[in-house]
A tleap script that builds the chain and sets N, CA, C and O, in Angstrom:
source leaprc.protein.ff14SB
mol = sequence {
  NMET ARG LYS SER PHE TYR HIE TYR LEU MET
  LYS HIE ARG GLN PRO SER ALA LYS ASP ASP
  LEU THR ALA PHE ALA ASN ALA ALA TYR ASP
  ASP HIE ALA PHE PRO LYS HIE SER GLY GLU
  TYR ASP GLU ILE SER SER TYR LEU GLU PHE
  ASN GLY HIE TYR LEU ASP SER MET VAL ILE
  PHE ASP ARG ALA TRP ASP MET TYR LEU GLN
  ASP GLU LYS CALA
}
set mol.1.N position { 10.838 0.076 -16.289 }
set mol.1.CA position { 10.791 -0.794 -15.128 }
set mol.1.C position { 9.573 -0.462 -14.267 }
set mol.1.O position { 9.222 0.704 -14.089 }
set mol.2.N position { 8.955 -1.473 -13.754 }
set mol.2.CA position { 7.749 -1.313 -12.950 }
set mol.2.C position { 8.089 -0.762 -11.568 }
set mol.2.O position { 9.041 -1.200 -10.923 }
set mol.3.N position { 7.295 0.198 -11.134 }
set mol.3.CA position { 7.457 0.764 -9.780 }
set mol.3.C position { 6.977 -0.239 -8.745 }
set mol.3.O position { 6.107 -1.067 -9.016 }
set mol.4.N position { 7.549 -0.150 -7.571 }
set mol.4.CA position { 7.062 -0.996 -6.487 }
set mol.4.C position { 5.697 -0.478 -6.032 }
set mol.4.O position { 5.331 0.671 -6.279 }
set mol.5.N position { 4.964 -1.355 -5.365 }
set mol.5.CA position { 3.669 -0.952 -4.828 }
set mol.5.C position { 3.854 0.174 -3.820 }
set mol.5.O position { 3.069 1.122 -3.796 }
set mol.6.N position { 4.876 0.076 -2.998 }
set mol.6.CA position { 5.152 1.110 -1.993 }
set mol.6.C position { 5.363 2.464 -2.674 }
set mol.6.O position { 4.829 3.476 -2.222 }
set mol.7.N position { 6.128 2.481 -3.740 }
set mol.7.CA position { 6.375 3.724 -4.474 }
set mol.7.C position { 5.056 4.323 -4.962 }
set mol.7.O position { 4.832 5.528 -4.853 }
set mol.8.N position { 4.193 3.471 -5.498 }
set mol.8.CA position { 2.875 3.926 -5.936 }
set mol.8.C position { 2.067 4.459 -4.750 }
set mol.8.O position { 1.461 5.527 -4.829 }
set mol.9.N position { 2.067 3.707 -3.662 }
set mol.9.CA position { 1.269 4.077 -2.494 }
set mol.9.C position { 1.680 5.430 -1.921 }
set mol.9.O position { 0.842 6.170 -1.406 }
set mol.10.N position { 2.955 5.750 -2.010 }
set mol.10.CA position { 3.443 7.012 -1.444 }
set mol.10.C position { 2.884 8.235 -2.168 }
set mol.10.O position { 2.927 9.340 -1.628 }
set mol.11.N position { 2.362 8.055 -3.376 }
set mol.11.CA position { 1.706 9.168 -4.073 }
set mol.11.C position { 0.427 9.600 -3.354 }
set mol.11.O position { -0.088 10.692 -3.595 }
set mol.12.N position { -0.072 8.755 -2.487 }
set mol.12.CA position { -1.342 9.025 -1.799 }
set mol.12.C position { -1.164 9.534 -0.374 }
set mol.12.O position { -2.147 9.723 0.343 }
set mol.13.N position { 0.073 9.756 0.041 }
set mol.13.CA position { 0.315 10.290 1.389 }
set mol.13.C position { -0.182 11.731 1.474 }
set mol.13.O position { -0.078 12.500 0.519 }
set mol.14.N position { -0.714 12.070 2.621 }
set mol.14.CA position { -1.180 13.419 2.919 }
set mol.14.C position { -0.855 13.714 4.378 }
set mol.14.O position { -0.716 12.786 5.175 }
set mol.15.N position { -0.732 14.977 4.739 }
set mol.15.CA position { -0.445 15.310 6.148 }
set mol.15.C position { -1.480 14.745 7.125 }
set mol.15.O position { -1.141 14.370 8.248 }
set mol.16.N position { -2.732 14.689 6.693 }
set mol.16.CA position { -3.755 14.063 7.530 }
set mol.16.C position { -4.586 13.142 6.639 }
set mol.16.O position { -4.834 13.436 5.470 }
set mol.17.N position { -5.001 12.036 7.215 }
set mol.17.CA position { -5.743 11.034 6.447 }
set mol.17.C position { -7.120 11.564 6.074 }
set mol.17.O position { -7.928 11.893 6.942 }
set mol.18.N position { -7.375 11.640 4.778 }
set mol.18.CA position { -8.671 12.104 4.288 }
set mol.18.C position { -9.605 10.937 4.000 }
set mol.18.O position { -10.826 11.094 3.981 }
set mol.19.N position { -9.012 9.755 3.776 }
set mol.19.CA position { -9.792 8.553 3.496 }
set mol.19.C position { -8.941 7.333 3.850 }
set mol.19.O position { -7.820 7.472 4.339 }
set mol.20.N position { -9.478 6.143 3.601 }
set mol.20.CA position { -8.773 4.911 3.953 }
set mol.20.C position { -7.443 4.766 3.214 }
set mol.20.O position { -6.471 4.259 3.772 }
set mol.21.N position { -7.405 5.210 1.965 }
set mol.21.CA position { -6.186 5.071 1.175 }
set mol.21.C position { -5.065 5.961 1.702 }
set mol.21.O position { -3.922 5.514 1.795 }
set mol.22.N position { -5.365 7.195 2.045 }
set mol.22.CA position { -4.319 8.066 2.590 }
set mol.22.C position { -3.891 7.588 3.974 }
set mol.22.O position { -2.716 7.696 4.324 }
set mol.23.N position { -4.818 7.065 4.760 }
set mol.23.CA position { -4.453 6.517 6.067 }
set mol.23.C position { -3.516 5.321 5.889 }
set mol.23.O position { -2.549 5.177 6.636 }
set mol.24.N position { -3.794 4.471 4.912 }
set mol.24.CA position { -2.940 3.322 4.599 }
set mol.24.C position { -1.555 3.806 4.165 }
set mol.24.O position { -0.541 3.304 4.650 }
set mol.25.N position { -1.513 4.766 3.266 }
set mol.25.CA position { -0.230 5.285 2.772 }
set mol.25.C position { 0.580 5.899 3.910 }
set mol.25.O position { 1.784 5.662 4.007 }
set mol.26.N position { -0.054 6.671 4.756 }
set mol.26.CA position { 0.646 7.293 5.884 }
set mol.26.C position { 1.189 6.231 6.844 }
set mol.26.O position { 2.317 6.347 7.324 }
set mol.27.N position { 0.396 5.208 7.120 }
set mol.27.CA position { 0.830 4.156 8.034 }
set mol.27.C position { 1.945 3.312 7.416 }
set mol.27.O position { 2.888 2.937 8.112 }
set mol.28.N position { 1.851 3.009 6.127 }
set mol.28.CA position { 2.902 2.237 5.452 }
set mol.28.C position { 4.215 3.006 5.459 }
set mol.28.O position { 5.283 2.409 5.587 }
set mol.29.N position { 4.144 4.305 5.324 }
set mol.29.CA position { 5.338 5.149 5.380 }
set mol.29.C position { 6.033 5.020 6.740 }
set mol.29.O position { 7.261 4.989 6.818 }
set mol.30.N position { 5.250 4.947 7.790 }
set mol.30.CA position { 5.792 4.827 9.142 }
set mol.30.C position { 6.226 3.404 9.497 }
set mol.30.O position { 6.907 3.194 10.500 }
set mol.31.N position { 5.832 2.422 8.673 }
set mol.31.CA position { 6.162 1.013 8.901 }
set mol.31.C position { 7.512 0.712 8.237 }
set mol.31.O position { 7.578 0.462 7.033 }
set mol.32.N position { 8.567 0.739 9.020 }
set mol.32.CA position { 9.918 0.591 8.477 }
set mol.32.C position { 10.207 -0.807 7.943 }
set mol.32.O position { 11.194 -0.995 7.233 }
set mol.33.N position { 9.380 -1.781 8.264 }
set mol.33.CA position { 9.582 -3.146 7.779 }
set mol.33.C position { 8.747 -3.457 6.532 }
set mol.33.O position { 8.859 -4.548 5.972 }
set mol.34.N position { 7.915 -2.511 6.095 }
set mol.34.CA position { 7.068 -2.730 4.914 }
set mol.34.C position { 7.954 -3.137 3.737 }
set mol.34.O position { 9.024 -2.559 3.547 }
set mol.35.N position { 7.523 -4.132 2.935 }
set mol.35.CA position { 8.336 -4.574 1.790 }
set mol.35.C position { 8.350 -3.510 0.677 }
set mol.35.O position { 7.583 -3.588 -0.282 }
set mol.36.N position { 9.217 -2.544 0.825 }
set mol.36.CA position { 9.226 -1.344 -0.022 }
set mol.36.C position { 9.588 -1.595 -1.480 }
set mol.36.O position { 9.191 -0.821 -2.351 }
set mol.37.N position { 10.321 -2.642 -1.759 }
set mol.37.CA position { 10.779 -2.870 -3.131 }
set mol.37.C position { 9.955 -3.919 -3.868 }
set mol.37.O position { 10.273 -4.278 -5.002 }
set mol.38.N position { 8.916 -4.401 -3.237 }
set mol.38.CA position { 8.121 -5.474 -3.827 }
set mol.38.C position { 7.005 -4.956 -4.728 }
set mol.38.O position { 6.398 -3.913 -4.485 }
set mol.39.N position { 6.769 -5.725 -5.762 }
set mol.39.CA position { 5.621 -5.497 -6.627 }
set mol.39.C position { 4.803 -6.771 -6.733 }
set mol.39.O position { 4.044 -6.959 -7.683 }
set mol.40.N position { 4.967 -7.652 -5.740 }
set mol.40.CA position { 4.294 -8.948 -5.727 }
set mol.40.C position { 3.127 -8.942 -4.745 }
set mol.40.O position { 3.299 -8.692 -3.552 }
set mol.41.N position { 1.947 -9.222 -5.267 }
set mol.41.CA position { 0.734 -9.211 -4.452 }
set mol.41.C position { 0.854 -10.131 -3.241 }
set mol.41.O position { 0.572 -9.721 -2.115 }
set mol.42.N position { 1.272 -11.376 -3.474 }
set mol.42.CA position { 1.312 -12.361 -2.397 }
set mol.42.C position { 2.263 -11.950 -1.279 }
set mol.42.O position { 1.945 -12.122 -0.103 }
set mol.43.N position { 3.409 -11.415 -1.629 }
set mol.43.CA position { 4.380 -11.003 -0.613 }
set mol.43.C position { 3.827 -9.868 0.250 }
set mol.43.O position { 3.920 -9.909 1.476 }
set mol.44.N position { 3.256 -8.864 -0.397 }
set mol.44.CA position { 2.734 -7.712 0.346 }
set mol.44.C position { 1.492 -8.092 1.147 }
set mol.44.O position { 1.337 -7.677 2.295 }
set mol.45.N position { 0.616 -8.876 0.542 }
set mol.45.CA position { -0.597 -9.309 1.221 }
set mol.45.C position { -0.260 -10.127 2.471 }
set mol.45.O position { -0.843 -9.908 3.533 }
set mol.46.N position { 0.671 -11.057 2.347 }
set mol.46.CA position { 1.078 -11.867 3.502 }
set mol.46.C position { 1.681 -10.990 4.591 }
set mol.46.O position { 1.387 -11.163 5.774 }
set mol.47.N position { 2.514 -10.060 4.187 }
set mol.47.CA position { 3.117 -9.158 5.163 }
set mol.47.C position { 2.031 -8.400 5.931 }
set mol.47.O position { 2.069 -8.316 7.159 }
set mol.48.N position { 1.075 -7.857 5.199 }
set mol.48.CA position { 0.028 -7.058 5.836 }
set mol.48.C position { -0.886 -7.898 6.727 }
set mol.48.O position { -1.357 -7.421 7.759 }
set mol.49.N position { -1.137 -9.144 6.330 }
set mol.49.CA position { -1.987 -9.999 7.164 }
set mol.49.C position { -1.370 -10.227 8.535 }
set mol.49.O position { -2.089 -10.324 9.529 }
set mol.50.N position { -0.050 -10.312 8.599 }
set mol.50.CA position { 0.621 -10.569 9.867 }
set mol.50.C position { 1.097 -9.307 10.574 }
set mol.50.O position { 1.261 -9.305 11.793 }
set mol.51.N position { 1.321 -8.228 9.814 }
set mol.51.CA position { 1.924 -7.029 10.395 }
set mol.51.C position { 1.144 -5.744 10.149 }
set mol.51.O position { 1.519 -4.685 10.654 }
set mol.52.N position { 0.080 -5.826 9.391 }
set mol.52.CA position { -0.661 -4.620 9.028 }
set mol.52.C position { -1.733 -4.252 10.015 }
set mol.52.O position { -2.888 -4.051 9.642 }
set mol.53.N position { -1.359 -4.162 11.280 }
set mol.53.CA position { -2.329 -3.820 12.326 }
set mol.53.C position { -2.988 -2.469 12.077 }
set mol.53.O position { -4.034 -2.174 12.655 }
set mol.54.N position { -2.391 -1.659 11.232 }
set mol.54.CA position { -2.930 -0.333 10.936 }
set mol.54.C position { -4.024 -0.359 9.874 }
set mol.54.O position { -4.646 0.670 9.609 }
set mol.55.N position { -4.268 -1.514 9.263 }
set mol.55.CA position { -5.356 -1.637 8.286 }
set mol.55.C position { -6.600 -2.163 8.985 }
set mol.55.O position { -6.552 -3.196 9.653 }
set mol.56.N position { -7.701 -1.463 8.835 }
set mol.56.CA position { -8.959 -1.939 9.411 }
set mol.56.C position { -9.464 -3.169 8.664 }
set mol.56.O position { -10.135 -4.028 9.236 }
set mol.57.N position { -9.129 -3.238 7.370 }
set mol.57.CA position { -9.593 -4.338 6.527 }
set mol.57.C position { -8.630 -4.518 5.360 }
set mol.57.O position { -8.070 -3.546 4.852 }
set mol.58.N position { -8.442 -5.753 4.941 }
set mol.58.CA position { -7.591 -6.022 3.777 }
set mol.58.C position { -8.248 -5.524 2.489 }
set mol.58.O position { -7.591 -5.442 1.451 }
set mol.59.N position { -9.519 -5.198 2.550 }
set mol.59.CA position { -10.208 -4.633 1.387 }
set mol.59.C position { -9.521 -3.330 0.955 }
set mol.59.O position { -9.464 -3.020 -0.235 }
set mol.60.N position { -9.008 -2.583 1.911 }
set mol.60.CA position { -8.304 -1.335 1.604 }
set mol.60.C position { -7.072 -1.639 0.754 }
set mol.60.O position { -6.816 -0.960 -0.240 }
set mol.61.N position { -6.314 -2.659 1.147 }
set mol.61.CA position { -5.150 -3.068 0.365 }
set mol.61.C position { -5.573 -3.548 -1.019 }
set mol.61.O position { -4.963 -3.161 -2.015 }
set mol.62.N position { -6.599 -4.378 -1.099 }
set mol.62.CA position { -7.050 -4.899 -2.393 }
set mol.62.C position { -7.467 -3.776 -3.336 }
set mol.62.O position { -7.178 -3.823 -4.532 }
set mol.63.N position { -8.141 -2.779 -2.800 }
set mol.63.CA position { -8.553 -1.630 -3.617 }
set mol.63.C position { -7.322 -0.853 -4.102 }
set mol.63.O position { -7.245 -0.460 -5.266 }
set mol.64.N position { -6.369 -0.638 -3.201 }
set mol.64.CA position { -5.137 0.065 -3.569 }
set mol.64.C position { -4.342 -0.742 -4.590 }
set mol.64.O position { -3.745 -0.171 -5.503 }
set mol.65.N position { -4.331 -2.066 -4.443 }
set mol.65.CA position { -3.612 -2.929 -5.391 }
set mol.65.C position { -4.227 -2.813 -6.788 }
set mol.65.O position { -3.505 -2.709 -7.779 }
set mol.66.N position { -5.544 -2.830 -6.865 }
set mol.66.CA position { -6.224 -2.687 -8.167 }
set mol.66.C position { -5.869 -1.345 -8.811 }
set mol.66.O position { -5.635 -1.274 -10.017 }
set mol.67.N position { -5.831 -0.293 -8.011 }
set mol.67.CA position { -5.456 1.033 -8.538 }
set mol.67.C position { -4.010 1.024 -9.010 }
set mol.67.O position { -3.689 1.624 -10.036 }
set mol.68.N position { -3.145 0.357 -8.278 }
set mol.68.CA position { -1.733 0.224 -8.653 }
set mol.68.C position { -1.600 -0.471 -10.004 }
set mol.68.O position { -0.846 -0.019 -10.866 }
set mol.69.N position { -2.328 -1.567 -10.188 }
set mol.69.CA position { -2.269 -2.292 -11.470 }
set mol.69.C position { -2.766 -1.429 -12.614 }
set mol.69.O position { -2.181 -1.447 -13.697 }
set mol.70.N position { -3.831 -0.675 -12.399 }
set mol.70.CA position { -4.339 0.223 -13.435 }
set mol.70.C position { -3.322 1.306 -13.771 }
set mol.70.O position { -3.136 1.646 -14.939 }
set mol.71.N position { -2.670 1.841 -12.762 }
set mol.71.CA position { -1.662 2.865 -12.974 }
set mol.71.C position { -0.469 2.321 -13.748 }
set mol.71.O position { 0.115 3.027 -14.570 }
set mol.72.N position { -0.111 1.085 -13.492 }
set mol.72.CA position { 1.034 0.478 -14.175 }
set mol.72.C position { 0.729 0.183 -15.640 }
set mol.72.O position { 1.645 0.129 -16.461 }
set mol.73.N position { -0.545 -0.007 -15.979 }
set mol.73.CA position { -0.936 -0.245 -17.386 }
set mol.73.C position { -0.792 1.019 -18.220 }
set mol.73.O position { -0.512 0.954 -19.417 }
set mol.74.N position { -0.982 2.157 -17.589 }
set mol.74.CA position { -0.976 3.438 -18.317 }
set mol.74.C position { 0.414 3.832 -18.769 }
set mol.74.O position { 0.586 4.879 -19.392 }
savepdb mol mol.pdb
quit
């Protein structure tokens, strides 16, 4: 079974943000409304566009999504 994007993203959490991806993971962890069980790009992207005030740019999400897809292929 495919992991949710949130599950994948949590692998990148760190006590302090070292880069944009860890900052995203840390903020998503603190976002209790984040769609934690979703693996759908459109659902997560829409959520972040309206509620992802912690993302400086959606490019960060797109980069993380591409990494998620690569990880799921392996």
